[in-house]
C-alpha positions as CSV (number, residue, x, y, z in Angstrom):
1,M,45.8,55.5,-88.7
2,M,43.8,52.4,-87.6
3,M,40.8,52.8,-85.5
4,T,40.7,50.0,-82.9
5,M,38.3,51.5,-80.4
6,P,35.1,50.2,-82.1
7,Q,36.5,46.6,-82.2
8,N,37.2,46.7,-78.5
9,K,33.7,47.8,-77.9
10,Q,32.4,45.1,-80.0
11,H,34.5,42.5,-78.2
12,T,33.5,43.8,-74.8
13,Q,29.8,43.7,-75.9
14,R,30.1,40.1,-77.1
15,T,31.8,39.1,-73.9
16,N,29.0,40.7,-71.8
17,E,26.4,39.0,-74.0
18,R,28.2,35.6,-73.4
19,G,28.3,36.3,-69.7
20,N,24.6,37.2,-69.6
21,A,23.7,34.1,-71.6
22,F,25.7,31.9,-69.3
23,F,24.0,33.5,-66.3
24,L,20.5,32.9,-67.8
25,V,21.4,29.3,-68.5
26,M,22.5,28.7,-64.9
27,I,19.2,30.3,-63.6
28,G,17.4,28.0,-66.0
29,V,19.2,24.9,-64.7
30,V,18.5,25.9,-61.0
31,L,14.8,26.5,-61.8
32,F,14.6,23.2,-63.6
33,A,16.2,21.3,-60.7
34,G,13.8,22.9,-58.3
35,L,10.9,21.9,-60.5
36,I,12.0,18.3,-60.6
37,F,12.6,18.2,-56.9
38,T,9.1,19.7,-56.3
39,L,7.4,17.2,-58.6
40,S,9.3,14.2,-57.1
41,R,8.4,15.3,-53.6
42,S,4.8,15.8,-54.5
43,A,4.7,12.3,-56.1
44,R,6.2,10.7,-52.9
45,Q,4.2,12.7,-50.3
46,G,1.0,13.9,-51.8
47,G,0.4,11.6,-54.8
48,E,-1.4,14.4,-56.6
49,N,-0.2,13.0,-60.0
50,V,-1.8,9.5,-59.4
51,S,-4.8,9.2,-61.7
52,Q,-8.0,7.4,-60.8
53,K,-7.0,4.5,-63.1
54,Q,-3.6,4.2,-61.5
55,A,-5.2,4.3,-58.0
56,E,-7.6,1.5,-59.0
57,I,-4.7,-0.6,-60.2
58,A,-2.7,0.1,-57.1
59,A,-5.6,-0.7,-54.8
60,S,-6.2,-4.0,-56.6
61,A,-2.5,-4.9,-56.3
62,I,-2.4,-4.1,-52.6
63,L,-5.5,-6.3,-51.8
64,D,-4.2,-9.1,-54.1
65,Y,-0.8,-9.1,-52.4
66,A,-2.3,-9.1,-49.0
67,Q,-4.2,-12.3,-49.8
68,K,-0.9,-13.8,-51.2
69,V,0.9,-13.1,-47.9
70,E,-1.9,-14.5,-45.9
71,R,-1.8,-17.7,-48.0
72,G,2.0,-17.7,-47.4
73,V,1.5,-17.5,-43.6
74,N,-1.1,-20.4,-43.8
75,N,1.4,-22.4,-45.9
76,V,4.0,-22.1,-43.1
77,M,1.6,-23.0,-40.4
78,N,0.3,-26.0,-42.3
79,T,3.8,-27.3,-43.3
80,V,4.9,-28.7,-39.9
81,S,4.2,-27.9,-36.3
82,F,5.2,-24.3,-36.2
83,S,3.8,-21.8,-33.6
84,E,2.8,-18.3,-34.2
85,E,6.0,-17.1,-32.7
86,D,8.1,-19.0,-35.4
87,I,6.7,-17.2,-38.4
88,S,9.5,-15.3,-40.2
89,F,9.1,-12.5,-42.8
90,E,12.8,-12.4,-43.5
91,N,13.5,-11.3,-47.1
92,D,16.2,-9.8,-49.2
93,F,14.9,-6.3,-48.9
94,L,14.5,-6.1,-45.1
95,S,17.0,-8.0,-43.0
96,A,15.4,-6.5,-39.8
97,D,12.4,-8.8,-40.3
98,N,14.5,-11.8,-39.3
99,N,12.8,-13.9,-36.6
100,P,15.4,-15.6,-34.3
101,N,12.7,-18.2,-33.4
102,C,12.8,-19.5,-37.0
103,S,15.7,-21.8,-37.6
104,S,14.5,-23.3,-40.9
105,A,13.5,-22.0,-44.3
106,R,10.2,-23.9,-43.8
107,C,9.0,-21.2,-41.3
108,M,9.9,-18.4,-43.7
109,V,7.0,-16.9,-45.5
110,F,9.2,-15.6,-48.4
111,S,10.9,-18.9,-49.0
112,P,10.0,-21.6,-51.6
113,A,10.3,-24.2,-48.8
114,G,8.0,-22.2,-46.5
115,G,5.3,-19.8,-47.5
116,S,6.3,-20.2,-51.2
117,I,5.6,-16.5,-52.1
118,S,7.9,-13.7,-53.2
119,Y,8.5,-10.4,-51.5
120,I,7.4,-7.5,-53.8
121,A,8.0,-4.0,-52.6
122,P,5.1,-1.6,-52.9
123,S,5.1,0.9,-55.9
124,D,5.1,4.6,-55.7
125,D,1.5,4.7,-56.9
126,M,0.5,2.7,-53.8
127,A,2.2,4.7,-51.1
128,A,5.1,6.8,-50.1
129,A,6.4,4.0,-47.9
130,N,9.1,1.8,-49.5
131,N,8.3,-1.5,-47.8
132,W,5.4,-3.5,-46.3
133,H,5.3,-3.7,-42.5
134,F,4.6,-6.9,-40.6
135,S,3.2,-6.3,-37.2
136,G,2.3,-8.1,-34.0
137,E,1.6,-4.9,-32.0
138,N,-2.1,-4.1,-33.0
139,T,-5.4,-5.8,-32.6
140,V,-8.7,-5.2,-34.4
141,L,-11.8,-5.4,-32.2
142,G,-14.0,-8.2,-33.1
143,V,-11.3,-10.1,-35.0
144,G,-9.9,-12.8,-32.8
145,A,-9.7,-12.3,-29.1
146,N,-9.6,-8.7,-28.3
147,A,-6.9,-9.2,-25.6
148,N,-4.4,-10.6,-28.1
149,A,-2.5,-8.8,-30.8
150,D,-3.1,-10.0,-34.4
151,L,-0.5,-10.8,-36.9
152,M,-0.8,-8.1,-39.6
153,L,0.4,-6.9,-43.0
154,M,0.5,-3.1,-43.0
155,L,1.3,-0.3,-45.3
156,N,1.6,3.3,-44.1
157,D,1.6,6.6,-46.1
158,V,-0.9,5.1,-48.6
159,R,-2.2,7.6,-51.2
160,R,-5.6,8.9,-50.1
161,I,-7.1,8.2,-53.5
162,V,-5.8,4.6,-53.3
163,C,-7.1,4.3,-49.7
164,E,-10.5,5.3,-50.8
165,D,-10.5,2.9,-53.7
166,I,-9.5,0.0,-51.3
167,N,-12.3,0.8,-49.0
168,D,-14.8,1.0,-51.9
169,R,-13.7,-2.5,-52.9
170,L,-14.1,-3.8,-49.3
171,G,-17.6,-2.2,-49.0
172,I,-16.5,0.4,-46.5
173,A,-18.6,3.5,-47.4
174,T,-17.0,6.0,-45.1
175,M,-13.3,6.6,-44.5
176,P,-12.5,5.0,-41.1
177,T,-10.5,7.1,-38.7
178,D,-8.4,6.2,-35.7
179,G,-7.3,8.9,-33.3
180,D,-5.6,6.8,-30.7
181,G,-2.6,5.8,-32.9
182,I,-1.6,2.7,-34.9
183,E,1.7,1.0,-34.0
184,I,3.7,0.9,-37.2
185,S,7.3,1.2,-36.1
186,T,7.9,-2.2,-34.4
187,L,8.8,-5.0,-36.8
188,F,7.5,-8.6,-36.1
189,T,10.3,-10.8,-35.0
190,G,8.4,-13.5,-33.1
191,S,6.7,-11.7,-30.2
192,Y,3.3,-10.1,-29.8
193,N,2.3,-7.1,-27.8
194,N,-1.2,-5.6,-27.8
195,S,-0.1,-2.0,-27.6
196,E,-2.7,-0.5,-29.9
197,Q,-6.3,-1.2,-30.9
198,I,-7.5,-0.4,-34.3
199,S,-11.1,0.6,-33.5
200,G,-14.1,2.4,-34.6
201,A,-17.7,1.5,-35.2
202,S,-17.0,0.8,-38.9
203,L,-13.9,-1.3,-38.2
204,D,-15.3,-3.8,-35.6
205,G,-14.8,-7.2,-36.9
206,V,-13.3,-5.9,-40.2
207,S,-10.0,-7.8,-40.9
208,S,-8.9,-5.6,-43.8
209,A,-9.3,-1.8,-44.4
210,C,-7.5,1.5,-45.1
211,V,-7.7,3.8,-42.1
212,Q,-7.0,7.6,-41.7
213,N,-4.7,7.8,-38.8
214,T,-5.4,11.2,-37.2
215,Q,-2.7,11.1,-34.5
216,P,0.3,12.2,-36.6
217,D,0.5,15.7,-38.1
218,P,-0.4,15.7,-40.9
219,D,-2.8,12.7,-41.0
220,E,-1.6,9.5,-42.7
221,Y,-3.5,6.7,-44.4
222,I,-2.7,3.2,-43.3
223,F,-3.7,-0.1,-44.8
224,Y,-3.9,-3.2,-42.6
225,H,-4.8,-6.8,-43.3
226,V,-5.0,-9.4,-40.6
227,L,-2.9,-12.3,-41.7
228,R,-3.7,-14.3,-38.6
229,A,-6.3,-13.5,-35.9
230,R,-5.3,-14.4,-32.4
């Protein structure tokens, strides 16, 4: 007489082991996905994984690019008789930056016929923001006429470590703060509106800096560079 019961127990045991192993694998996959998500979110929002060396490279790149964009604006203004309202920052990445006042490639900053520079999106090491912001909504006291908004290049959600390195390079010893708000939502499309002042004792007359904007919660760090004082 054949004894089959032990074989059935072994089969059941192996089945349970395979089920347990599959369950453990699935738990591992879920935990790994959660870890990747957390690290990705940290990199985009907090920037804890940006080293000092990476911050220095990012800060240098931001300042260099700001100077290039300023030269591009000057190239447009020196090409023919364009007004400040004709400058266009239209590019292949941001169609919303199109200025209806500009009817020629010669008034486009990011065109070989105009500003003769290329649009380069900011890297993750620089900021959580994906694109530069061109603004005609803010003014810096002591730069140009205080009643007029200045044309600015801005970058929001800058990594704090990068913001600090930018200010060090500019000779700004203490992190400037602005509690009144900085207009970062309206894209420049040809019109100027002095809706906000970037102010503070350490910022008067300073055409380029990285500022701790304390109005949002949590605080954010915004880099600005005056492309054309008005």
